[in-house]
HTML snippet that shows the backbone in 3Dmol.js (N, CA, C, O; Angstrom):
<script src="https://3Dmol.org/build/3Dmol-min.js"></script>
<div id="view" style="width:600px;height:400px;position:relative"></div>
<script>
const pdb = `
ATOM      1  N   MET A   1      39.001  67.909 117.712  1.00  0.00           N
ATOM      2  CA  MET A   1      40.325  68.248 117.241  1.00  0.00           C
ATOM      3  C   MET A   1      40.769  67.144 116.274  1.00  0.00           C
ATOM      4  O   MET A   1      40.619  65.961 116.582  1.00  0.00           O
ATOM      5  N   PRO A   2      41.308  67.511 115.118  1.00  0.00           N
ATOM      6  CA  PRO A   2      41.726  66.511 114.133  1.00  0.00           C
ATOM      7  C   PRO A   2      42.962  65.721 114.563  1.00  0.00           C
ATOM      8  O   PRO A   2      43.808  66.218 115.306  1.00  0.00           O
ATOM      9  N   LEU A   3      43.045  64.498 114.085  1.00  0.00           N
ATOM     10  CA  LEU A   3      44.195  63.633 114.297  1.00  0.00           C
ATOM     11  C   LEU A   3      45.057  63.695 113.046  1.00  0.00           C
ATOM     12  O   LEU A   3      44.571  63.433 111.945  1.00  0.00           O
ATOM     13  N   TYR A   4      46.332  64.038 113.202  1.00  0.00           N
ATOM     14  CA  TYR A   4      47.259  64.153 112.080  1.00  0.00           C
ATOM     15  C   TYR A   4      48.377  63.131 112.245  1.00  0.00           C
ATOM     16  O   TYR A   4      48.737  62.757 113.361  1.00  0.00           O
ATOM     17  N   GLU A   5      48.918  62.687 111.112  1.00  0.00           N
ATOM     18  CA  GLU A   5      50.067  61.789 111.107  1.00  0.00           C
ATOM     19  C   GLU A   5      51.289  62.555 110.618  1.00  0.00           C
ATOM     20  O   GLU A   5      51.213  63.352 109.683  1.00  0.00           O
ATOM     21  N   TYR A   6      52.416  62.295 111.272  1.00  0.00           N
ATOM     22  CA  TYR A   6      53.688  62.920 110.909  1.00  0.00           C
ATOM     23  C   TYR A   6      54.713  61.819 110.747  1.00  0.00           C
ATOM     24  O   TYR A   6      54.725  60.858 111.516  1.00  0.00           O
ATOM     25  N   GLU A   7      55.588  61.955 109.733  1.00  0.00           N
ATOM     26  CA  GLU A   7      56.559  60.909 109.436  1.00  0.00           C
ATOM     27  C   GLU A   7      57.972  61.481 109.383  1.00  0.00           C
ATOM     28  O   GLU A   7      58.201  62.568 108.853  1.00  0.00           O
ATOM     29  N   ALA A   8      58.916  60.722 109.947  1.00  0.00           N
ATOM     30  CA  ALA A   8      60.336  61.087 109.900  1.00  0.00           C
ATOM     31  C   ALA A   8      60.971  60.415 108.686  1.00  0.00           C
ATOM     32  O   ALA A   8      60.366  59.550 108.053  1.00  0.00           O
ATOM     33  N   GLU A   9      62.206  60.828 108.370  1.00  0.00           N
ATOM     34  CA  GLU A   9      62.919  60.279 107.221  1.00  0.00           C
ATOM     35  C   GLU A   9      63.109  58.766 107.326  1.00  0.00           C
ATOM     36  O   GLU A   9      63.184  58.082 106.305  1.00  0.00           O
ATOM     37  N   ASP A  10      63.187  58.241 108.540  1.00  0.00           N
ATOM     38  CA  ASP A  10      63.415  56.800 108.728  1.00  0.00           C
ATOM     39  C   ASP A  10      62.122  55.984 108.687  1.00  0.00           C
ATOM     40  O   ASP A  10      62.143  54.771 108.897  1.00  0.00           O
ATOM     41  N   GLY A  11      60.988  56.657 108.413  1.00  0.00           N
ATOM     42  CA  GLY A  11      59.709  55.956 108.303  1.00  0.00           C
ATOM     43  C   GLY A  11      58.905  55.901 109.589  1.00  0.00           C
ATOM     44  O   GLY A  11      57.774  55.416 109.583  1.00  0.00           O
ATOM     45  N   THR A  12      59.462  56.385 110.694  1.00  0.00           N
ATOM     46  CA  THR A  12      58.728  56.409 111.956  1.00  0.00           C
ATOM     47  C   THR A  12      57.546  57.359 111.831  1.00  0.00           C
ATOM     48  O   THR A  12      57.693  58.482 111.349  1.00  0.00           O
ATOM     49  N   VAL A  13      56.371  56.907 112.268  1.00  0.00           N
ATOM     50  CA  VAL A  13      55.150  57.708 112.175  1.00  0.00           C
ATOM     51  C   VAL A  13      54.615  57.957 113.579  1.00  0.00           C
ATOM     52  O   VAL A  13      54.566  57.050 114.409  1.00  0.00           O
ATOM     53  N   VAL A  14      54.214  59.207 113.831  1.00  0.00           N
ATOM     54  CA  VAL A  14      53.547  59.556 115.083  1.00  0.00           C
ATOM     55  C   VAL A  14      52.213  60.195 114.737  1.00  0.00           C
ATOM     56  O   VAL A  14      52.075  60.838 113.697  1.00  0.00           O
ATOM     57  N   GLU A  15      51.237  60.016 115.610  1.00  0.00           N
ATOM     58  CA  GLU A  15      49.922  60.630 115.447  1.00  0.00           C
ATOM     59  C   GLU A  15      49.718  61.634 116.568  1.00  0.00           C
ATOM     60  O   GLU A  15      50.030  61.364 117.728  1.00  0.00           O
ATOM     61  N   LEU A  16      49.189  62.798 116.205  1.00  0.00           N
ATOM     62  CA  LEU A  16      48.946  63.838 117.202  1.00  0.00           C
ATOM     63  C   LEU A  16      47.580  64.456 117.000  1.00  0.00           C
ATOM     64  O   LEU A  16      47.154  64.691 115.869  1.00  0.00           O
ATOM     65  N   LEU A  17      46.896  64.718 118.099  1.00  0.00           N
ATOM     66  CA  LEU A  17      45.674  65.514 118.062  1.00  0.00           C
ATOM     67  C   LEU A  17      46.109  66.965 118.173  1.00  0.00           C
ATOM     68  O   LEU A  17      46.718  67.363 119.166  1.00  0.00           O
ATOM     69  N   ARG A  18      45.793  67.761 117.143  1.00  0.00           N
ATOM     70  CA  ARG A  18      46.210  69.170 117.134  1.00  0.00           C
ATOM     71  C   ARG A  18      45.112  70.015 116.518  1.00  0.00           C
ATOM     72  O   ARG A  18      44.331  69.526 115.701  1.00  0.00           O
ATOM     73  N   PRO A  19      45.048  71.272 116.901  1.00  0.00           N
ATOM     74  CA  PRO A  19      44.128  72.181 116.211  1.00  0.00           C
ATOM     75  C   PRO A  19      44.560  72.309 114.746  1.00  0.00           C
ATOM     76  O   PRO A  19      45.752  72.239 114.448  1.00  0.00           O
ATOM     77  N   ALA A  20      43.617  72.495 113.846  1.00  0.00           N
ATOM     78  CA  ALA A  20      43.919  72.612 112.421  1.00  0.00           C
ATOM     79  C   ALA A  20      44.928  73.723 112.152  1.00  0.00           C
ATOM     80  O   ALA A  20      45.751  73.600 111.245  1.00  0.00           O
ATOM     81  N   LYS A  21      44.877  74.798 112.922  1.00  0.00           N
ATOM     82  CA  LYS A  21      45.805  75.916 112.713  1.00  0.00           C
ATOM     83  C   LYS A  21      47.260  75.521 112.991  1.00  0.00           C
ATOM     84  O   LYS A  21      48.182  76.191 112.525  1.00  0.00           O
ATOM     85  N   ASP A  22      47.470  74.434 113.750  1.00  0.00           N
ATOM     86  CA  ASP A  22      48.814  73.976 114.088  1.00  0.00           C
ATOM     87  C   ASP A  22      49.260  72.758 113.279  1.00  0.00           C
ATOM     88  O   ASP A  22      50.334  72.210 113.529  1.00  0.00           O
ATOM     89  N   ALA A  23      48.455  72.336 112.322  1.00  0.00           N
ATOM     90  CA  ALA A  23      48.705  71.093 111.587  1.00  0.00           C
ATOM     91  C   ALA A  23      50.082  71.040 110.941  1.00  0.00           C
ATOM     92  O   ALA A  23      50.712  69.982 110.937  1.00  0.00           O
ATOM     93  N   ASP A  24      50.561  72.142 110.399  1.00  0.00           N
ATOM     94  CA  ASP A  24      51.841  72.142 109.688  1.00  0.00           C
ATOM     95  C   ASP A  24      53.009  72.662 110.520  1.00  0.00           C
ATOM     96  O   ASP A  24      54.113  72.820 109.998  1.00  0.00           O
ATOM     97  N   LYS A  25      52.787  72.926 111.789  1.00  0.00           N
ATOM     98  CA  LYS A  25      53.878  73.384 112.650  1.00  0.00           C
ATOM     99  C   LYS A  25      54.830  72.233 112.927  1.00  0.00           C
ATOM    100  O   LYS A  25      54.419  71.073 112.899  1.00  0.00           O
ATOM    101  N   PRO A  26      56.102  72.535 113.196  1.00  0.00           N
ATOM    102  CA  PRO A  26      57.083  71.478 113.476  1.00  0.00           C
ATOM    103  C   PRO A  26      56.654  70.601 114.654  1.00  0.00           C
ATOM    104  O   PRO A  26      56.016  71.057 115.602  1.00  0.00           O
ATOM    105  N   VAL A  27      57.029  69.331 114.555  1.00  0.00           N
ATOM    106  CA  VAL A  27      56.730  68.366 115.608  1.00  0.00           C
ATOM    107  C   VAL A  27      58.051  67.928 116.235  1.00  0.00           C
ATOM    108  O   VAL A  27      58.910  67.379 115.544  1.00  0.00           O
ATOM    109  N   PRO A  28      58.224  68.164 117.534  1.00  0.00           N
ATOM    110  CA  PRO A  28      59.458  67.726 118.182  1.00  0.00           C
ATOM    111  C   PRO A  28      59.534  66.198 118.198  1.00  0.00           C
ATOM    112  O   PRO A  28      58.514  65.521 118.328  1.00  0.00           O
ATOM    113  N   ASP A  29      60.741  65.666 118.065  1.00  0.00           N
ATOM    114  CA  ASP A  29      60.957  64.223 118.081  1.00  0.00           C
ATOM    115  C   ASP A  29      60.588  63.698 119.468  1.00  0.00           C
ATOM    116  O   ASP A  29      61.209  64.088 120.457  1.00  0.00           O
ATOM    117  N   PRO A  30      59.580  62.814 119.553  1.00  0.00           N
ATOM    118  CA  PRO A  30      59.153  62.316 120.864  1.00  0.00           C
ATOM    119  C   PRO A  30      60.226  61.485 121.564  1.00  0.00           C
ATOM    120  O   PRO A  30      60.174  61.319 122.783  1.00  0.00           O
ATOM    121  N   GLU A  31      61.205  60.957 120.810  1.00  0.00           N
ATOM    122  CA  GLU A  31      62.270  60.146 121.403  1.00  0.00           C
ATOM    123  C   GLU A  31      63.562  60.940 121.571  1.00  0.00           C
ATOM    124  O   GLU A  31      64.574  60.397 122.015  1.00  0.00           O
ATOM    125  N   GLY A  32      63.529  62.234 121.214  1.00  0.00           N
ATOM    126  CA  GLY A  32      64.694  63.091 121.392  1.00  0.00           C
ATOM    127  C   GLY A  32      65.887  62.739 120.515  1.00  0.00           C
ATOM    128  O   GLY A  32      67.025  63.026 120.887  1.00  0.00           O
ATOM    129  N   LYS A  33      65.653  62.121 119.355  1.00  0.00           N
ATOM    130  CA  LYS A  33      66.736  61.709 118.460  1.00  0.00           C
ATOM    131  C   LYS A  33      67.063  62.757 117.402  1.00  0.00           C
ATOM    132  O   LYS A  33      67.926  62.532 116.554  1.00  0.00           O
ATOM    133  N   GLY A  34      66.381  63.899 117.443  1.00  0.00           N
ATOM    134  CA  GLY A  34      66.657  64.977 116.505  1.00  0.00           C
ATOM    135  C   GLY A  34      66.054  64.794 115.121  1.00  0.00           C
ATOM    136  O   GLY A  34      66.381  65.547 114.204  1.00  0.00           O
ATOM    137  N   ARG A  35      65.184  63.811 114.955  1.00  0.00           N
ATOM    138  CA  ARG A  35      64.553  63.591 113.655  1.00  0.00           C
ATOM    139  C   ARG A  35      63.575  64.715 113.331  1.00  0.00           C
ATOM    140  O   ARG A  35      63.059  65.383 114.226  1.00  0.00           O
ATOM    141  N   VAL A  36      63.332  64.911 112.051  1.00  0.00           N
ATOM    142  CA  VAL A  36      62.377  65.921 111.603  1.00  0.00           C
ATOM    143  C   VAL A  36      61.114  65.198 111.153  1.00  0.00           C
ATOM    144  O   VAL A  36      61.168  64.343 110.269  1.00  0.00           O
ATOM    145  N   PHE A  37      59.982  65.535 111.755  1.00  0.00           N
ATOM    146  CA  PHE A  37      58.700  64.934 111.407  1.00  0.00           C
ATOM    147  C   PHE A  37      57.893  65.920 110.583  1.00  0.00           C
ATOM    148  O   PHE A  37      57.685  67.064 110.987  1.00  0.00           O
ATOM    149  N   THR A  38      57.443  65.464 109.423  1.00  0.00           N
ATOM    150  CA  THR A  38      56.595  66.303 108.569  1.00  0.00           C
ATOM    151  C   THR A  38      55.236  65.649 108.419  1.00  0.00           C
ATOM    152  O   THR A  38      55.101  64.426 108.464  1.00  0.00           O
ATOM    153  N   ARG A  39      54.245  66.485 108.243  1.00  0.00           N
ATOM    154  CA  ARG A  39      52.875  66.005 108.118  1.00  0.00           C
ATOM    155  C   ARG A  39      52.741  65.170 106.854  1.00  0.00           C
ATOM    156  O   ARG A  39      53.239  65.550 105.794  1.00  0.00           O
ATOM    157  N   LYS A  40      52.065  64.026 106.970  1.00  0.00           N
ATOM    158  CA  LYS A  40      51.838  63.174 105.814  1.00  0.00           C
ATOM    159  C   LYS A  40      50.349  63.085 105.533  1.00  0.00           C
ATOM    160  O   LYS A  40      49.520  63.360 106.401  1.00  0.00           O
ATOM    161  N   HIS A  41      50.029  62.704 104.327  1.00  0.00           N
ATOM    162  CA  HIS A  41      48.633  62.531 103.944  1.00  0.00           C
ATOM    163  C   HIS A  41      48.118  61.266 104.607  1.00  0.00           C
ATOM    164  O   HIS A  41      48.665  60.187 104.381  1.00  0.00           O
ATOM    165  N   SER A  42      47.086  61.375 105.414  1.00  0.00           N
ATOM    166  CA  SER A  42      46.515  60.227 106.095  1.00  0.00           C
ATOM    167  C   SER A  42      45.439  59.588 105.233  1.00  0.00           C
ATOM    168  O   SER A  42      44.653  60.278 104.585  1.00  0.00           O
ATOM    169  N   VAL A  43      45.415  58.279 105.236  1.00  0.00           N
ATOM    170  CA  VAL A  43      44.399  57.540 104.505  1.00  0.00           C
ATOM    171  C   VAL A  43      43.706  56.638 105.507  1.00  0.00           C
ATOM    172  O   VAL A  43      44.352  55.873 106.223  1.00  0.00           O
ATOM    173  N   PHE A  44      42.399  56.732 105.551  1.00  0.00           N
ATOM    174  CA  PHE A  44      41.657  55.896 106.473  1.00  0.00           C
ATOM    175  C   PHE A  44      40.303  55.568 105.870  1.00  0.00           C
ATOM    176  O   PHE A  44      39.839  56.259 104.963  1.00  0.00           O
ATOM    177  N   ALA A  45      39.677  54.529 106.364  1.00  0.00           N
ATOM    178  CA  ALA A  45      38.350  54.130 105.899  1.00  0.00           C
ATOM    179  C   ALA A  45      37.312  54.777 106.791  1.00  0.00           C
ATOM    180  O   ALA A  45      37.340  54.619 108.012  1.00  0.00           O
ATOM    181  N   SER A  46      36.404  55.501 106.179  1.00  0.00           N
ATOM    182  CA  SER A  46      35.374  56.172 106.962  1.00  0.00           C
ATOM    183  C   SER A  46      34.081  55.384 106.994  1.00  0.00           C
ATOM    184  O   SER A  46      33.128  55.790 107.659  1.00  0.00           O
ATOM    185  N   GLY A  47      34.030  54.263 106.288  1.00  0.00           N
ATOM    186  CA  GLY A  47      32.807  53.470 106.270  1.00  0.00           C
ATOM    187  C   GLY A  47      31.748  54.093 105.399  1.00  0.00           C
ATOM    188  O   GLY A  47      30.561  53.847 105.613  1.00  0.00           O
ATOM    189  N   GLY A  48      32.133  54.887 104.429  1.00  0.00           N
ATOM    190  CA  GLY A  48      31.195  55.617 103.585  1.00  0.00           C
ATOM    191  C   GLY A  48      30.256  54.759 102.772  1.00  0.00           C
ATOM    192  O   GLY A  48      29.041  54.878 102.929  1.00  0.00           O
ATOM    193  N   ALA A  49      30.756  53.915 101.926  1.00  0.00           N
ATOM    194  CA  ALA A  49      29.922  53.151 101.012  1.00  0.00           C
ATOM    195  C   ALA A  49      29.395  51.906 101.700  1.00  0.00           C
ATOM    196  O   ALA A  49      30.094  50.898 101.811  1.00  0.00           O
ATOM    197  N   GLY A  50      28.166  51.985 102.155  1.00  0.00           N
ATOM    198  CA  GLY A  50      27.556  50.823 102.779  1.00  0.00           C
ATOM    199  C   GLY A  50      28.162  50.474 104.120  1.00  0.00           C
ATOM    200  O   GLY A  50      27.933  49.377 104.630  1.00  0.00           O
ATOM    201  N   GLY A  51      28.931  51.381 104.708  1.00  0.00           N
ATOM    202  CA  GLY A  51      29.521  51.127 106.007  1.00  0.00           C
ATOM    203  C   GLY A  51      30.617  50.075 105.979  1.00  0.00           C
ATOM    204  O   GLY A  51      30.955  49.494 107.011  1.00  0.00           O
ATOM    205  N   ALA A  52      31.177  49.828 104.789  1.00  0.00           N
ATOM    206  CA  ALA A  52      32.147  48.744 104.674  1.00  0.00           C
ATOM    207  C   ALA A  52      33.555  49.254 104.406  1.00  0.00           C
ATOM    208  O   ALA A  52      34.410  48.490 103.959  1.00  0.00           O
ATOM    209  N   GLY A  53      33.809  50.523 104.667  1.00  0.00           N
ATOM    210  CA  GLY A  53      35.148  51.046 104.486  1.00  0.00           C
ATOM    211  C   GLY A  53      35.634  50.992 103.054  1.00  0.00           C
ATOM    212  O   GLY A  53      36.803  50.702 102.801  1.00  0.00           O
ATOM    213  N   GLY A  54      34.739  51.271 102.108  1.00  0.00           N
ATOM    214  CA  GLY A  54      35.137  51.319 100.718  1.00  0.00           C
ATOM    215  C   GLY A  54      34.932  50.015  99.961  1.00  0.00           C
ATOM    216  O   GLY A  54      35.206  49.969  98.762  1.00  0.00           O
ATOM    217  N   HIS A  55      34.470  48.976 100.596  1.00  0.00           N
ATOM    218  CA  HIS A  55      34.204  47.698  99.942  1.00  0.00           C
ATOM    219  C   HIS A  55      32.802  47.776  99.344  1.00  0.00           C
ATOM    220  O   HIS A  55      31.805  47.647 100.055  1.00  0.00           O
ATOM    221  N   VAL A  56      32.737  47.986  98.043  1.00  0.00           N
ATOM    222  CA  VAL A  56      31.442  48.165  97.383  1.00  0.00           C
ATOM    223  C   VAL A  56      31.258  47.088  96.338  1.00  0.00           C
ATOM    224  O   VAL A  56      32.175  46.799  95.569  1.00  0.00           O
ATOM    225  N   HIS A  57      30.088  46.497  96.306  1.00  0.00           N
ATOM    226  CA  HIS A  57      29.768  45.505  95.288  1.00  0.00           C
ATOM    227  C   HIS A  57      29.163  46.175  94.070  1.00  0.00           C
ATOM    228  O   HIS A  57      28.197  46.929  94.174  1.00  0.00           O
ATOM    229  N   THR A  58      29.733  45.895  92.935  1.00  0.00           N
ATOM    230  CA  THR A  58      29.154  46.324  91.664  1.00  0.00           C
ATOM    231  C   THR A  58      29.214  45.113  90.755  1.00  0.00           C
ATOM    232  O   THR A  58      30.255  44.810  90.172  1.00  0.00           O
ATOM    233  N   GLY A  59      28.099  44.430  90.640  1.00  0.00           N
ATOM    234  CA  GLY A  59      28.076  43.201  89.855  1.00  0.00           C
ATOM    235  C   GLY A  59      28.787  42.101  90.611  1.00  0.00           C
ATOM    236  O   GLY A  59      28.329  41.688  91.676  1.00  0.00           O
ATOM    237  N   SER A  60      29.902  41.618  90.081  1.00  0.00           N
ATOM    238  CA  SER A  60      30.680  40.573  90.717  1.00  0.00           C
ATOM    239  C   SER A  60      31.770  41.221  91.575  1.00  0.00           C
ATOM    240  O   SER A  60      32.478  42.110  91.102  1.00  0.00           O
ATOM    241  N   CYS A  61      31.909  40.794  92.807  1.00  0.00           N
ATOM    242  CA  CYS A  61      32.873  41.394  93.735  1.00  0.00           C
ATOM    243  C   CYS A  61      34.159  40.576  93.786  1.00  0.00           C
ATOM    244  O   CYS A  61      34.139  39.359  93.597  1.00  0.00           O
ATOM    245  N   ALA A  62      35.273  41.251  94.041  1.00  0.00           N
ATOM    246  CA  ALA A  62      36.562  40.568  94.163  1.00  0.00           C
ATOM    247  C   ALA A  62      36.590  39.615  95.346  1.00  0.00           C
ATOM    248  O   ALA A  62      37.444  38.730  95.401  1.00  0.00           O
ATOM    249  N   CYS A  63      35.675  39.776  96.293  1.00  0.00           N
ATOM    250  CA  CYS A  63      35.647  38.868  97.439  1.00  0.00           C
ATOM    251  C   CYS A  63      35.030  37.528  97.035  1.00  0.00           C
ATOM    252  O   CYS A  63      35.006  36.585  97.826  1.00  0.00           O
ATOM    253  N   GLY A  64      34.529  37.452  95.795  1.00  0.00           N
ATOM    254  CA  GLY A  64      33.982  36.194  95.294  1.00  0.00           C
ATOM    255  C   GLY A  64      32.501  36.021  95.509  1.00  0.00           C
ATOM    256  O   GLY A  64      31.944  34.987  95.137  1.00  0.00           O
ATOM    257  N   LYS A  65      31.852  36.991  96.092  1.00  0.00           N
ATOM    258  CA  LYS A  65      30.418  36.887  96.348  1.00  0.00           C
ATOM    259  C   LYS A  65      29.643  37.812  95.431  1.00  0.00           C
ATOM    260  O   LYS A  65      30.166  38.812  94.941  1.00  0.00           O
ATOM    261  N   ARG A  66      28.383  37.458  95.208  1.00  0.00           N
ATOM    262  CA  ARG A  66      27.514  38.288  94.370  1.00  0.00           C
ATOM    263  C   ARG A  66      27.239  39.619  95.048  1.00  0.00           C
ATOM    264  O   ARG A  66      27.499  39.784  96.240  1.00  0.00           O
ATOM    265  N   GLN A  67      26.715  40.557  94.291  1.00  0.00           N
ATOM    266  CA  GLN A  67      26.364  41.871  94.826  1.00  0.00           C
ATOM    267  C   GLN A  67      25.521  41.699  96.082  1.00  0.00           C
ATOM    268  O   GLN A  67      24.499  41.012  96.062  1.00  0.00           O
ATOM    269  N   GLY A  68      25.946  42.316  97.164  1.00  0.00           N
ATOM    270  CA  GLY A  68      25.241  42.212  98.432  1.00  0.00           C
ATOM    271  C   GLY A  68      25.569  40.942  99.203  1.00  0.00           C
ATOM    272  O   GLY A  68      25.085  40.763 100.321  1.00  0.00           O
ATOM    273  N   GLY A  69      26.372  40.063  98.637  1.00  0.00           N
ATOM    274  CA  GLY A  69      26.638  38.757  99.233  1.00  0.00           C
ATOM    275  C   GLY A  69      27.434  38.763 100.517  1.00  0.00           C
ATOM    276  O   GLY A  69      27.245  37.883 101.356  1.00  0.00           O
ATOM    277  N   CYS A  70      28.327  39.739 100.699  1.00  0.00           N
ATOM    278  CA  CYS A  70      29.117  39.719 101.946  1.00  0.00           C
ATOM    279  C   CYS A  70      28.645  40.809 102.903  1.00  0.00           C
ATOM    280  O   CYS A  70      29.323  41.101 103.888  1.00  0.00           O
ATOM    281  N   GLY A  71      27.516  41.401 102.629  1.00  0.00           N
ATOM    282  CA  GLY A  71      26.955  42.413 103.513  1.00  0.00           C
ATOM    283  C   GLY A  71      27.569  43.784 103.347  1.00  0.00           C
ATOM    284  O   GLY A  71      27.297  44.684 104.141  1.00  0.00           O
ATOM    285  N   ALA A  72      28.395  43.959 102.323  1.00  0.00           N
ATOM    286  CA  ALA A  72      29.055  45.245 102.137  1.00  0.00           C
ATOM    287  C   ALA A  72      28.282  46.193 101.248  1.00  0.00           C
ATOM    288  O   ALA A  72      28.678  47.353 101.132  1.00  0.00           O
ATOM    289  N   GLY A  73      27.266  45.793 100.650  1.00  0.00           N
ATOM    290  CA  GLY A  73      26.593  46.746  99.775  1.00  0.00           C
ATOM    291  C   GLY A  73      25.527  46.086  99.080  1.00  0.00           C
ATOM    292  O   GLY A  73      24.826  46.714  98.286  1.00  0.00           O
TER     293      GLY A  73
END
`;
const viewer = $3Dmol.createViewer("view");
viewer.addModel(pdb, "pdb");
viewer.setStyle({}, {cartoon: {color: "spectrum"}});
viewer.zoomTo();
viewer.render();
</script>
């Protein structure tokens, strides 16, 4: 089941495991304050490039090490 993030107007974020078919359904305020939570775009590191969560060396790296120097690629 996918994990979705929902955000209220005040910036409070909650995470819920929900079926994809329910992803955009309303989320009740877990604290009962009447806030409206809407689904937000989640950004996370999947470890795709070299298992380093997006840290890829191409020539000189911003981490200051040569290509392959910090084990990221």
